Predicted model as a PDB file, atoms N, CA, C, CB and O in Angstrom, pLDDT in the B-factor column:
MODEL        1                                                                  
ATOM      1  N   MET A   1     -14.502  -2.863 -14.405  1.00 67.00           N  
ATOM      2  CA  MET A   1     -13.789  -2.535 -14.655  1.00 67.00           C  
ATOM      3  C   MET A   1     -12.791  -2.659 -13.848  1.00 67.00           C  
ATOM      4  CB  MET A   1     -14.059  -1.800 -14.992  1.00 67.00           C  
ATOM      5  O   MET A   1     -12.877  -1.917 -12.869  1.00 67.00           O  
ATOM      6  N   THR A   2     -11.017  -3.937 -13.928  1.00 76.00           N  
ATOM      7  CA  THR A   2     -10.219  -3.456 -12.748  1.00 76.00           C  
ATOM      8  C   THR A   2      -9.808  -1.839 -12.057  1.00 76.00           C  
ATOM      9  CB  THR A   2      -9.072  -4.018 -13.087  1.00 76.00           C  
ATOM     10  O   THR A   2      -9.441  -0.753 -12.505  1.00 76.00           O  
ATOM     11  N   PRO A   3     -10.185  -2.567 -10.406  1.00 82.00           N  
ATOM     12  CA  PRO A   3      -9.539  -0.699 -10.231  1.00 82.00           C  
ATOM     13  C   PRO A   3      -8.046  -0.548 -10.236  1.00 82.00           C  
ATOM     14  CB  PRO A   3      -9.960   0.127  -8.561  1.00 82.00           C  
ATOM     15  O   PRO A   3      -7.193  -1.433 -10.164  1.00 82.00           O  
ATOM     16  N   LYS A   4      -7.951   0.324 -10.302  1.00 90.00           N  
ATOM     17  CA  LYS A   4      -5.926   0.805 -10.309  1.00 90.00           C  
ATOM     18  C   LYS A   4      -5.449   0.901  -9.314  1.00 90.00           C  
ATOM     19  CB  LYS A   4      -5.313   2.202 -10.830  1.00 90.00           C  
ATOM     20  O   LYS A   4      -5.654   1.699  -8.400  1.00 90.00           O  
ATOM     21  N   LEU A   5      -4.465  -0.275  -9.459  1.00 93.00           N  
ATOM     22  CA  LEU A   5      -3.446   0.197  -7.884  1.00 93.00           C  
ATOM     23  C   LEU A   5      -2.866   1.348  -8.054  1.00 93.00           C  
ATOM     24  CB  LEU A   5      -2.077  -0.791  -7.422  1.00 93.00           C  
ATOM     25  O   LEU A   5      -2.250   1.626  -9.082  1.00 93.00           O  
ATOM     26  N   TYR A   6      -3.061   2.455  -6.661  1.00 95.00           N  
ATOM     27  CA  TYR A   6      -1.989   3.683  -6.597  1.00 95.00           C  
ATOM     28  C   TYR A   6      -1.272   3.922  -5.426  1.00 95.00           C  
ATOM     29  CB  TYR A   6      -2.597   4.955  -6.829  1.00 95.00           C  
ATOM     30  O   TYR A   6      -1.875   3.290  -4.560  1.00 95.00           O  
ATOM     31  N   ARG A   7      -0.299   4.497  -4.911  1.00 96.00           N  
ATOM     32  CA  ARG A   7      -0.577   4.522  -3.079  1.00 96.00           C  
ATOM     33  C   ARG A   7      -0.574   5.556  -3.168  1.00 96.00           C  
ATOM     34  CB  ARG A   7       0.369   3.987  -1.823  1.00 96.00           C  
ATOM     35  O   ARG A   7      -0.236   6.356  -4.040  1.00 96.00           O  
ATOM     36  N   SER A   8      -1.183   5.636  -1.713  1.00 94.00           N  
ATOM     37  CA  SER A   8      -2.167   6.453  -0.976  1.00 94.00           C  
ATOM     38  C   SER A   8      -1.300   7.353  -0.964  1.00 94.00           C  
ATOM     39  CB  SER A   8      -2.815   6.051   0.364  1.00 94.00           C  
ATOM     40  O   SER A   8      -0.091   7.134  -0.886  1.00 94.00           O  
ATOM     41  N   ARG A   9      -1.979   8.785  -1.061  1.00 92.00           N  
ATOM     42  CA  ARG A   9      -1.646  10.263  -0.160  1.00 92.00           C  
ATOM     43  C   ARG A   9      -1.107  10.220   1.431  1.00 92.00           C  
ATOM     44  CB  ARG A   9      -3.141  11.152  -0.037  1.00 92.00           C  
ATOM     45  O   ARG A   9      -0.282  10.745   2.179  1.00 92.00           O  
ATOM     46  N   ASN A  10      -2.426   8.975   1.397  1.00 92.00           N  
ATOM     47  CA  ASN A  10      -2.252   9.670   3.225  1.00 92.00           C  
ATOM     48  C   ASN A  10      -1.839   8.154   4.177  1.00 92.00           C  
ATOM     49  CB  ASN A  10      -4.378  10.542   4.071  1.00 92.00           C  
ATOM     50  O   ASN A  10      -2.314   7.615   5.177  1.00 92.00           O  
ATOM     51  N   GLY A  11      -0.458   7.798   3.035  1.00 91.00           N  
ATOM     52  CA  GLY A  11       0.153   7.006   3.694  1.00 91.00           C  
ATOM     53  C   GLY A  11       1.416   7.122   4.643  1.00 91.00           C  
ATOM     54  O   GLY A  11       2.290   7.788   4.088  1.00 91.00           O  
ATOM     55  N   ILE A  12       1.720   6.754   5.688  1.00 91.00           N  
ATOM     56  CA  ILE A  12       2.239   6.198   6.941  1.00 91.00           C  
ATOM     57  C   ILE A  12       3.380   6.396   6.294  1.00 91.00           C  
ATOM     58  CB  ILE A  12       1.853   4.747   7.575  1.00 91.00           C  
ATOM     59  O   ILE A  12       3.971   7.422   6.630  1.00 91.00           O  
ATOM     60  N   ILE A  13       3.981   5.620   5.312  1.00 92.00           N  
ATOM     61  CA  ILE A  13       5.879   5.582   5.131  1.00 92.00           C  
ATOM     62  C   ILE A  13       5.555   6.196   4.173  1.00 92.00           C  
ATOM     63  CB  ILE A  13       7.046   4.134   4.873  1.00 92.00           C  
ATOM     64  O   ILE A  13       5.713   7.412   4.287  1.00 92.00           O  
ATOM     65  N   PHE A  14       4.778   5.516   2.377  1.00 96.00           N  
ATOM     66  CA  PHE A  14       5.524   5.730   1.593  1.00 96.00           C  
ATOM     67  C   PHE A  14       3.268   5.584   0.932  1.00 96.00           C  
ATOM     68  CB  PHE A  14       7.317   4.612   1.288  1.00 96.00           C  
ATOM     69  O   PHE A  14       2.749   6.338   0.108  1.00 96.00           O  
ATOM     70  N   GLY A  15       2.564   4.442   1.661  1.00 96.00           N  
ATOM     71  CA  GLY A  15       1.211   4.857   1.347  1.00 96.00           C  
ATOM     72  C   GLY A  15       0.855   3.427   0.164  1.00 96.00           C  
ATOM     73  O   GLY A  15      -0.184   3.328  -0.490  1.00 96.00           O  
ATOM     74  N   VAL A  16       2.198   2.286   0.138  1.00 97.00           N  
ATOM     75  CA  VAL A  16       1.637   1.009  -0.316  1.00 97.00           C  
ATOM     76  C   VAL A  16       0.703   0.707   0.616  1.00 97.00           C  
ATOM     77  CB  VAL A  16       2.597  -0.106  -0.481  1.00 97.00           C  
ATOM     78  O   VAL A  16      -0.412   0.915   0.137  1.00 97.00           O  
ATOM     79  N   CYS A  17       0.648   0.298   1.766  1.00 96.00           N  
ATOM     80  CA  CYS A  17      -0.439  -0.998   2.865  1.00 96.00           C  
ATOM     81  C   CYS A  17      -1.567  -0.153   2.157  1.00 96.00           C  
ATOM     82  CB  CYS A  17      -0.439  -1.020   5.258  1.00 96.00           C  
ATOM     83  O   CYS A  17      -2.034  -0.695   1.155  1.00 96.00           O  
ATOM     84  N   ARG A  18      -2.081   1.052   2.491  1.00 96.00           N  
ATOM     85  CA  ARG A  18      -3.111   2.109   2.797  1.00 96.00           C  
ATOM     86  C   ARG A  18      -3.562   2.348   1.011  1.00 96.00           C  
ATOM     87  CB  ARG A  18      -2.309   3.733   3.804  1.00 96.00           C  
ATOM     88  O   ARG A  18      -4.744   2.601   0.780  1.00 96.00           O  
ATOM     89  N   GLY A  19      -2.525   2.249  -0.232  1.00 95.00           N  
ATOM     90  CA  GLY A  19      -3.144   1.602  -1.236  1.00 95.00           C  
ATOM     91  C   GLY A  19      -3.927   0.422  -1.643  1.00 95.00           C  
ATOM     92  O   GLY A  19      -4.993   0.049  -2.135  1.00 95.00           O  
ATOM     93  N   ILE A  20      -2.804   0.049  -1.162  1.00 95.00           N  
ATOM     94  CA  ILE A  20      -4.044  -1.669  -1.509  1.00 95.00           C  
ATOM     95  C   ILE A  20      -4.978  -2.405  -1.296  1.00 95.00           C  
ATOM     96  CB  ILE A  20      -3.881  -2.591  -1.417  1.00 95.00           C  
ATOM     97  O   ILE A  20      -5.599  -3.268  -1.916  1.00 95.00           O  
ATOM     98  N   ALA A  21      -5.019  -1.568   0.481  1.00 96.00           N  
ATOM     99  CA  ALA A  21      -6.006  -2.209   0.630  1.00 96.00           C  
ATOM    100  C   ALA A  21      -7.225  -1.447   0.401  1.00 96.00           C  
ATOM    101  CB  ALA A  21      -5.927  -2.749   1.732  1.00 96.00           C  
ATOM    102  O   ALA A  21      -8.221  -2.164   0.306  1.00 96.00           O  
ATOM    103  N   GLU A  22      -7.402  -0.375   0.303  1.00 93.00           N  
ATOM    104  CA  GLU A  22      -8.502   1.416  -1.013  1.00 93.00           C  
ATOM    105  C   GLU A  22      -8.371   0.427  -1.544  1.00 93.00           C  
ATOM    106  CB  GLU A  22      -7.884   3.408  -1.971  1.00 93.00           C  
ATOM    107  O   GLU A  22      -8.945  -0.420  -0.860  1.00 93.00           O  
ATOM    108  N   THR A  23      -7.711  -0.240  -2.853  1.00 93.00           N  
ATOM    109  CA  THR A  23      -8.092  -1.028  -4.055  1.00 93.00           C  
ATOM    110  C   THR A  23      -8.606  -1.862  -4.043  1.00 93.00           C  
ATOM    111  CB  THR A  23      -7.440  -1.387  -4.693  1.00 93.00           C  
ATOM    112  O   THR A  23      -9.273  -2.108  -5.049  1.00 93.00           O  
ATOM    113  N   PHE A  24      -8.622  -2.603  -3.169  1.00 94.00           N  
ATOM    114  CA  PHE A  24      -8.874  -3.871  -3.225  1.00 94.00           C  
ATOM    115  C   PHE A  24      -9.770  -4.270  -1.440  1.00 94.00           C  
ATOM    116  CB  PHE A  24      -7.201  -4.667  -3.618  1.00 94.00           C  
ATOM    117  O   PHE A  24      -9.762  -5.308  -0.777  1.00 94.00           O  
ATOM    118  N   ASP A  25     -10.487  -2.826  -1.165  1.00 94.00           N  
ATOM    119  CA  ASP A  25     -11.233  -2.386  -0.491  1.00 94.00           C  
ATOM    120  C   ASP A  25     -10.790  -3.948   1.078  1.00 94.00           C  
ATOM    121  CB  ASP A  25     -12.912  -2.147  -1.522  1.00 94.00           C  
ATOM    122  O   ASP A  25     -11.339  -5.036   1.253  1.00 94.00           O  
ATOM    123  N   LEU A  26      -9.842  -3.400   1.709  1.00 96.00           N  
ATOM    124  CA  LEU A  26      -9.718  -4.507   2.837  1.00 96.00           C  
ATOM    125  C   LEU A  26      -9.427  -3.174   3.535  1.00 96.00           C  
ATOM    126  CB  LEU A  26      -8.478  -5.997   2.815  1.00 96.00           C  
ATOM    127  O   LEU A  26      -9.499  -1.972   3.281  1.00 96.00           O  
ATOM    128  N   SER A  27      -8.867  -4.412   5.077  1.00 97.00           N  
ATOM    129  CA  SER A  27      -8.909  -3.811   6.096  1.00 97.00           C  
ATOM    130  C   SER A  27      -7.301  -3.241   6.077  1.00 97.00           C  
ATOM    131  CB  SER A  27      -9.457  -4.733   7.262  1.00 97.00           C  
ATOM    132  O   SER A  27      -6.320  -3.924   5.784  1.00 97.00           O  
ATOM    133  N   LEU A  28      -7.299  -1.629   6.516  1.00 96.00           N  
ATOM    134  CA  LEU A  28      -6.011  -1.217   6.467  1.00 96.00           C  
ATOM    135  C   LEU A  28      -4.801  -2.021   7.597  1.00 96.00           C  
ATOM    136  CB  LEU A  28      -6.181   0.335   6.721  1.00 96.00           C  
ATOM    137  O   LEU A  28      -3.579  -1.984   7.453  1.00 96.00           O  
ATOM    138  N   GLY A  29      -5.607  -2.763   8.778  1.00 97.00           N  
ATOM    139  CA  GLY A  29      -4.499  -2.696   9.782  1.00 97.00           C  
ATOM    140  C   GLY A  29      -4.372  -4.076   9.527  1.00 97.00           C  
ATOM    141  O   GLY A  29      -3.700  -4.466  10.481  1.00 97.00           O  
ATOM    142  N   TRP A  30      -4.696  -5.365   8.576  1.00 97.00           N  
ATOM    143  CA  TRP A  30      -5.023  -6.963   8.550  1.00 97.00           C  
ATOM    144  C   TRP A  30      -3.738  -6.593   6.798  1.00 97.00           C  
ATOM    145  CB  TRP A  30      -7.541  -7.717   8.356  1.00 97.00           C  
ATOM    146  O   TRP A  30      -3.065  -7.444   6.216  1.00 97.00           O  
ATOM    147  N   ILE A  31      -3.823  -5.441   6.534  1.00 97.00           N  
ATOM    148  CA  ILE A  31      -2.909  -4.937   5.330  1.00 97.00           C  
ATOM    149  C   ILE A  31      -1.313  -5.209   5.778  1.00 97.00           C  
ATOM    150  CB  ILE A  31      -3.194  -3.145   5.019  1.00 97.00           C  
ATOM    151  O   ILE A  31      -0.465  -5.918   5.236  1.00 97.00           O  
ATOM    152  N   ARG A  32      -1.225  -4.241   7.162  1.00 96.00           N  
ATOM    153  CA  ARG A  32       0.335  -3.979   7.542  1.00 96.00           C  
ATOM    154  C   ARG A  32       0.700  -5.055   8.376  1.00 96.00           C  
ATOM    155  CB  ARG A  32       0.659  -2.571   8.341  1.00 96.00           C  
ATOM    156  O   ARG A  32       1.871  -5.425   8.456  1.00 96.00           O  
ATOM    157  N   PHE A  33      -0.328  -5.645   9.077  1.00 97.00           N  
ATOM    158  CA  PHE A  33       0.461  -6.896   9.679  1.00 97.00           C  
ATOM    159  C   PHE A  33       0.888  -7.213   9.657  1.00 97.00           C  
ATOM    160  CB  PHE A  33       0.552  -7.595   9.868  1.00 97.00           C  
ATOM    161  O   PHE A  33       1.953  -7.452  10.226  1.00 97.00           O  
ATOM    162  N   GLY A  34      -0.298  -7.779   8.083  1.00 96.00           N  
ATOM    163  CA  GLY A  34       0.448  -8.907   6.801  1.00 96.00           C  
ATOM    164  C   GLY A  34       1.992  -8.703   6.660  1.00 96.00           C  
ATOM    165  O   GLY A  34       2.992  -9.351   6.970  1.00 96.00           O  
ATOM    166  N   PHE A  35       1.787  -7.767   6.184  1.00 95.00           N  
ATOM    167  CA  PHE A  35       3.541  -7.276   5.823  1.00 95.00           C  
ATOM    168  C   PHE A  35       4.997  -6.743   7.394  1.00 95.00           C  
ATOM    169  CB  PHE A  35       3.189  -5.374   4.639  1.00 95.00           C  
ATOM    170  O   PHE A  35       6.220  -6.796   7.525  1.00 95.00           O  
ATOM    171  N   ILE A  36       3.853  -6.309   8.180  1.00 95.00           N  
ATOM    172  CA  ILE A  36       4.737  -7.092   9.636  1.00 95.00           C  
ATOM    173  C   ILE A  36       5.020  -8.160   9.498  1.00 95.00           C  
ATOM    174  CB  ILE A  36       4.119  -7.271  10.958  1.00 95.00           C  
ATOM    175  O   ILE A  36       6.217  -8.249   9.225  1.00 95.00           O  
ATOM    176  N   VAL A  37       4.530  -9.082   9.542  1.00 96.00           N  
ATOM    177  CA  VAL A  37       4.618 -10.832  10.080  1.00 96.00           C  
ATOM    178  C   VAL A  37       5.288 -11.387   8.963  1.00 96.00           C  
ATOM    179  CB  VAL A  37       2.992 -11.793  10.335  1.00 96.00           C  
ATOM    180  O   VAL A  37       5.882 -12.428   9.244  1.00 96.00           O  
ATOM    181  N   ALA A  38       5.420 -10.867   7.288  1.00 96.00           N  
ATOM    182  CA  ALA A  38       5.815 -11.013   6.340  1.00 96.00           C  
ATOM    183  C   ALA A  38       7.628 -10.565   6.407  1.00 96.00           C  
ATOM    184  CB  ALA A  38       4.819 -10.322   5.507  1.00 96.00           C  
ATOM    185  O   ALA A  38       8.478 -11.105   5.701  1.00 96.00           O  
ATOM    186  N   PHE A  39       7.944  -9.305   7.582  1.00 95.00           N  
ATOM    187  CA  PHE A  39       8.921  -8.417   7.609  1.00 95.00           C  
ATOM    188  C   PHE A  39       9.431  -9.470   8.219  1.00 95.00           C  
ATOM    189  CB  PHE A  39       8.869  -7.005   8.158  1.00 95.00           C  
ATOM    190  O   PHE A  39      10.221 -10.151   7.565  1.00 95.00           O  
ATOM    191  N   ALA A  40       9.154  -9.818   9.436  1.00 95.00           N  
ATOM    192  CA  ALA A  40       9.229 -10.769  10.517  1.00 95.00           C  
ATOM    193  C   ALA A  40       9.962 -11.737  10.054  1.00 95.00           C  
ATOM    194  CB  ALA A  40       8.009 -11.269  11.016  1.00 95.00           C  
ATOM    195  O   ALA A  40      11.173 -11.623  10.240  1.00 95.00           O  
ATOM    196  N   ILE A  41       9.484 -12.892   9.365  1.00 95.00           N  
ATOM    197  CA  ILE A  41       9.242 -13.819   8.914  1.00 95.00           C  
ATOM    198  C   ILE A  41      11.167 -14.239   7.884  1.00 95.00           C  
ATOM    199  CB  ILE A  41       7.617 -13.466   8.116  1.00 95.00           C  
ATOM    200  O   ILE A  41      12.051 -15.095   7.860  1.00 95.00           O  
ATOM    201  N   THR A  42      10.707 -12.618   7.098  1.00 94.00           N  
ATOM    202  CA  THR A  42      11.601 -12.980   5.968  1.00 94.00           C  
ATOM    203  C   THR A  42      13.518 -11.577   5.961  1.00 94.00           C  
ATOM    204  CB  THR A  42      10.148 -12.686   4.196  1.00 94.00           C  
ATOM    205  O   THR A  42      14.413 -11.241   5.185  1.00 94.00           O  
ATOM    206  N   LEU A  43      13.013 -11.296   7.540  1.00 91.00           N  
ATOM    207  CA  LEU A  43      14.486 -10.857   7.914  1.00 91.00           C  
ATOM    208  C   LEU A  43      13.995  -9.574   7.058  1.00 91.00           C  
ATOM    209  CB  LEU A  43      16.086 -11.930   7.363  1.00 91.00           C  
ATOM    210  O   LEU A  43      14.946  -8.792   7.057  1.00 91.00           O  
ATOM    211  N   PHE A  44      13.190  -9.165   6.514  1.00 87.00           N  
ATOM    212  CA  PHE A  44      13.200  -8.071   5.654  1.00 87.00           C  
ATOM    213  C   PHE A  44      13.627  -8.024   4.229  1.00 87.00           C  
ATOM    214  CB  PHE A  44      13.860  -7.270   6.209  1.00 87.00           C  
ATOM    215  O   PHE A  44      13.622  -6.974   3.585  1.00 87.00           O  
ATOM    216  N   LEU A  45      13.974  -9.107   3.773  1.00 91.00           N  
ATOM    217  CA  LEU A  45      14.448  -9.443   2.705  1.00 91.00           C  
ATOM    218  C   LEU A  45      13.711 -11.142   2.016  1.00 91.00           C  
ATOM    219  CB  LEU A  45      16.037  -9.365   3.084  1.00 91.00           C  
ATOM    220  O   LEU A  45      13.943 -12.240   2.521  1.00 91.00           O  
ATOM    221  N   PRO A  46      12.908 -10.912   0.895  1.00 93.00           N  
ATOM    222  CA  PRO A  46      12.830  -9.973   0.342  1.00 93.00           C  
ATOM    223  C   PRO A  46      11.352  -9.042  -0.029  1.00 93.00           C  
ATOM    224  CB  PRO A  46      13.488 -10.402  -0.538  1.00 93.00           C  
ATOM    225  O   PRO A  46      10.970  -8.394  -1.003  1.00 93.00           O  
ATOM    226  N   THR A  47      10.786  -9.382   1.331  1.00 95.00           N  
ATOM    227  CA  THR A  47       9.714  -8.558   1.684  1.00 95.00           C  
ATOM    228  C   THR A  47      10.163  -6.975   1.501  1.00 95.00           C  
ATOM    229  CB  THR A  47       9.277  -8.925   3.189  1.00 95.00           C  
ATOM    230  O   THR A  47       9.634  -6.307   0.612  1.00 95.00           O  
ATOM    231  N   GLY A  48      10.729  -6.649   2.000  1.00 93.00           N  
ATOM    232  CA  GLY A  48      11.523  -5.182   2.025  1.00 93.00           C  
ATOM    233  C   GLY A  48      12.061  -4.368   0.483  1.00 93.00           C  
ATOM    234  O   GLY A  48      12.008  -3.189   0.134  1.00 93.00           O  
ATOM    235  N   LEU A  49      12.605  -5.670  -0.232  1.00 95.00           N  
ATOM    236  CA  LEU A  49      12.819  -4.960  -1.689  1.00 95.00           C  
ATOM    237  C   LEU A  49      11.484  -5.185  -2.129  1.00 95.00           C  
ATOM    238  CB  LEU A  49      14.037  -5.623  -2.804  1.00 95.00           C  
ATOM    239  O   LEU A  49      11.291  -4.208  -2.853  1.00 95.00           O  
ATOM    240  N   ILE A  50       9.911  -6.213  -2.149  1.00 95.00           N  
ATOM    241  CA  ILE A  50       9.254  -5.472  -2.641  1.00 95.00           C  
ATOM    242  C   ILE A  50       8.295  -4.372  -2.499  1.00 95.00           C  
ATOM    243  CB  ILE A  50       9.022  -5.974  -2.991  1.00 95.00           C  
ATOM    244  O   ILE A  50       7.541  -3.888  -3.343  1.00 95.00           O  
ATOM    245  N   TYR A  51       8.581  -3.888  -0.506  1.00 96.00           N  
ATOM    246  CA  TYR A  51       8.181  -3.172  -0.919  1.00 96.00           C  
ATOM    247  C   TYR A  51       8.149  -1.274  -1.368  1.00 96.00           C  
ATOM    248  CB  TYR A  51       7.703  -3.695  -0.482  1.00 96.00           C  
ATOM    249  O   TYR A  51       7.360  -0.330  -1.413  1.00 96.00           O  
ATOM    250  N   LEU A  52       9.749  -1.643  -1.649  1.00 96.00           N  
ATOM    251  CA  LEU A  52      10.514  -0.417  -1.369  1.00 96.00           C  
ATOM    252  C   LEU A  52       9.950  -0.639  -3.731  1.00 96.00           C  
ATOM    253  CB  LEU A  52      12.903  -0.562  -0.236  1.00 96.00           C  
ATOM    254  O   LEU A  52       8.976  -0.096  -4.253  1.00 96.00           O  
ATOM    255  N   ILE A  53      10.437  -1.068  -4.075  1.00 96.00           N  
ATOM    256  CA  ILE A  53       9.616  -1.457  -5.705  1.00 96.00           C  
ATOM    257  C   ILE A  53       8.483  -1.361  -5.630  1.00 96.00           C  
ATOM    258  CB  ILE A  53       9.688  -2.841  -6.369  1.00 96.00           C  
ATOM    259  O   ILE A  53       8.197  -1.629  -6.797  1.00 96.00           O  
ATOM    260  N   LEU A  54       7.505  -1.169  -5.120  1.00 96.00           N  
ATOM    261  CA  LEU A  54       6.329  -0.962  -5.468  1.00 96.00           C  
ATOM    262  C   LEU A  54       5.709   0.480  -5.122  1.00 96.00           C  
ATOM    263  CB  LEU A  54       5.662  -1.987  -4.938  1.00 96.00           C  
ATOM    264  O   LEU A  54       4.725   1.060  -5.582  1.00 96.00           O  
ATOM    265  N   ALA A  55       6.558   0.810  -4.235  1.00 96.00           N  
ATOM    266  CA  ALA A  55       6.745   2.306  -3.614  1.00 96.00           C  
ATOM    267  C   ALA A  55       7.378   3.567  -5.196  1.00 96.00           C  
ATOM    268  CB  ALA A  55       8.344   2.073  -1.991  1.00 96.00           C  
ATOM    269  O   ALA A  55       7.025   4.692  -5.548  1.00 96.00           O  
ATOM    270  N   LEU A  56       8.549   2.438  -5.789  1.00 97.00           N  
ATOM    271  CA  LEU A  56       8.773   2.904  -6.526  1.00 97.00           C  
ATOM    272  C   LEU A  56       8.649   3.516  -7.459  1.00 97.00           C  
ATOM    273  CB  LEU A  56       8.958   2.662  -6.555  1.00 97.00           C  
ATOM    274  O   LEU A  56       9.089   4.523  -8.012  1.00 97.00           O  
ATOM    275  N   VAL A  57       7.267   1.976  -7.692  1.00 97.00           N  
ATOM    276  CA  VAL A  57       7.005   1.760  -9.588  1.00 97.00           C  
ATOM    277  C   VAL A  57       5.777   2.295  -9.136  1.00 97.00           C  
ATOM    278  CB  VAL A  57       6.987  -0.079 -10.673  1.00 97.00           C  
ATOM    279  O   VAL A  57       5.740   3.391  -9.694  1.00 97.00           O  
ATOM    280  N   LEU A  58       4.550   2.154  -8.327  1.00 95.00           N  
ATOM    281  CA  LEU A  58       3.137   2.413  -7.833  1.00 95.00           C  
ATOM    282  C   LEU A  58       3.130   4.329  -8.064  1.00 95.00           C  
ATOM    283  CB  LEU A  58       2.925   1.717  -5.851  1.00 95.00           C  
ATOM    284  O   LEU A  58       4.193   4.887  -7.794  1.00 95.00           O  
ATOM    285  N   LYS A  59       2.021   5.160  -8.514  1.00 95.00           N  
ATOM    286  CA  LYS A  59       1.970   6.239  -8.839  1.00 95.00           C  
ATOM    287  C   LYS A  59       1.154   6.657  -8.118  1.00 95.00           C  
ATOM    288  CB  LYS A  59       1.848   6.449  -9.914  1.00 95.00           C  
ATOM    289  O   LYS A  59       0.017   6.189  -8.174  1.00 95.00           O  
ATOM    290  N   LEU A  60       1.415   7.470  -7.392  1.00 94.00           N  
ATOM    291  CA  LEU A  60       0.540   8.038  -6.399  1.00 94.00           C  
ATOM    292  C   LEU A  60      -1.068   8.755  -6.761  1.00 94.00           C  
ATOM    293  CB  LEU A  60       1.446   9.087  -5.805  1.00 94.00           C  
ATOM    294  O   LEU A  60      -1.324   9.638  -7.579  1.00 94.00           O  
ATOM    295  N   GLU A  61      -2.212   7.852  -5.621  1.00 91.00           N  
ATOM    296  CA  GLU A  61      -3.060   8.639  -6.601  1.00 91.00           C  
ATOM    297  C   GLU A  61      -3.362  10.245  -7.021  1.00 91.00           C  
ATOM    298  CB  GLU A  61      -4.104   8.253  -6.275  1.00 91.00           C  
ATOM    299  O   GLU A  61      -2.655  11.199  -6.695  1.00 91.00           O  
ATOM    300  N   PRO A  62      -4.539  10.294  -7.793  1.00 88.00           N  
ATOM    301  CA  PRO A  62      -4.899  11.077  -8.218  1.00 88.00           C  
ATOM    302  C   PRO A  62      -5.357  12.210  -7.481  1.00 88.00           C  
ATOM    303  CB  PRO A  62      -5.473  10.640  -8.828  1.00 88.00           C  
ATOM    304  O   PRO A  62      -6.529  12.117  -7.116  1.00 88.00           O  
ATOM    305  N   ILE A  63      -4.856  13.077  -7.218  1.00 85.00           N  
ATOM    306  CA  ILE A  63      -5.773  14.517  -6.481  1.00 85.00           C  
ATOM    307  C   ILE A  63      -6.966  14.217  -6.131  1.00 85.00           C  
ATOM    308  CB  ILE A  63      -6.070  15.821  -7.413  1.00 85.00           C  
ATOM    309  O   ILE A  63      -7.216  13.892  -4.970  1.00 85.00           O  
ATOM    310  N   GLU A  64      -8.167  14.298  -7.361  1.00 74.00           N  
ATOM    311  CA  GLU A  64      -9.403  14.116  -7.109  1.00 74.00           C  
ATOM    312  C   GLU A  64     -10.213  12.808  -6.012  1.00 74.00           C  
ATOM    313  CB  GLU A  64      -9.742  14.048  -8.415  1.00 74.00           C  
ATOM    314  O   GLU A  64     -11.248  12.830  -5.346  1.00 74.00           O  
ATOM    315  N   SER A  65      -9.556  12.153  -6.155  1.00 57.00           N  
ATOM    316  CA  SER A  65     -10.270  10.604  -5.958  1.00 57.00           C  
ATOM    317  C   SER A  65      -9.930  10.809  -4.796  1.00 57.00           C  
ATOM    318  CB  SER A  65      -9.786   9.091  -6.695  1.00 57.00           C  
ATOM    319  O   SER A  65     -10.809  10.375  -4.053  1.00 57.00           O  
ATOM    320  N   SER A  66      -8.576  11.532  -3.891  1.00 55.00           N  
ATOM    321  CA  SER A  66      -8.240  11.871  -2.510  1.00 55.00           C  
ATOM    322  C   SER A  66      -9.398  12.445  -1.334  1.00 55.00           C  
ATOM    323  CB  SER A  66      -7.192  12.915  -2.703  1.00 55.00           C  
ATOM    324  O   SER A  66      -9.753  12.168  -0.189  1.00 55.00           O  
ATOM    325  N   LEU A  67      -9.796  13.640  -2.657  1.00 59.00           N  
ATOM    326  CA  LEU A  67     -10.622  14.257  -2.143  1.00 59.00           C  
ATOM    327  C   LEU A  67     -12.210  14.397  -2.006  1.00 59.00           C  
ATOM    328  CB  LEU A  67     -10.239  14.941  -2.428  1.00 59.00           C  
ATOM    329  O   LEU A  67     -12.961  15.333  -1.729  1.00 59.00           O  
ATOM    330  N   ASN A  68     -12.350  13.296  -2.266  1.00 62.00           N  
ATOM    331  CA  ASN A  68     -13.769  12.776  -2.556  1.00 62.00           C  
ATOM    332  C   ASN A  68     -14.471  11.948  -1.759  1.00 62.00           C  
ATOM    333  CB  ASN A  68     -13.814  12.151  -3.623  1.00 62.00           C  
ATOM    334  O   ASN A  68     -15.663  11.646  -1.832  1.00 62.00           O  
ATOM    335  N   ARG A  69     -13.411  11.502  -0.773  1.00 61.00           N  
ATOM    336  CA  ARG A  69     -13.506   9.945   0.237  1.00 61.00           C  
ATOM    337  C   ARG A  69     -14.296  10.878   1.257  1.00 61.00           C  
ATOM    338  CB  ARG A  69     -11.658   8.964   1.027  1.00 61.00           C  
ATOM    339  O   ARG A  69     -14.579  12.055   1.033  1.00 61.00           O  
ATOM    340  N   PRO A  70     -14.603  10.182   2.393  1.00 58.00           N  
ATOM    341  CA  PRO A  70     -15.071  10.927   3.897  1.00 58.00           C  
ATOM    342  C   PRO A  70     -13.963  11.406   4.722  1.00 58.00           C  
ATOM    343  CB  PRO A  70     -15.875   9.894   4.916  1.00 58.00           C  
ATOM    344  O   PRO A  70     -14.189  11.947   5.804  1.00 58.00           O  
TER     345      PRO A  70                                                      
ENDMDL                                                                          
END                                                                             
């Protein structure tokens, strides 16, 4: 079964980067670094639009899954 992609309730801005990192078991630092580099290279567009679309489209993670984490 594939994991569902959610926005994290513990994220800094919209929780998109933390949600991606938790879903695919990746380092949060590398995900944020990748987004920052992409923002710098593309001068906000299209990376900023993609980030905002993900923030609007992705649902917040269920409350029970955020409580079960250490």
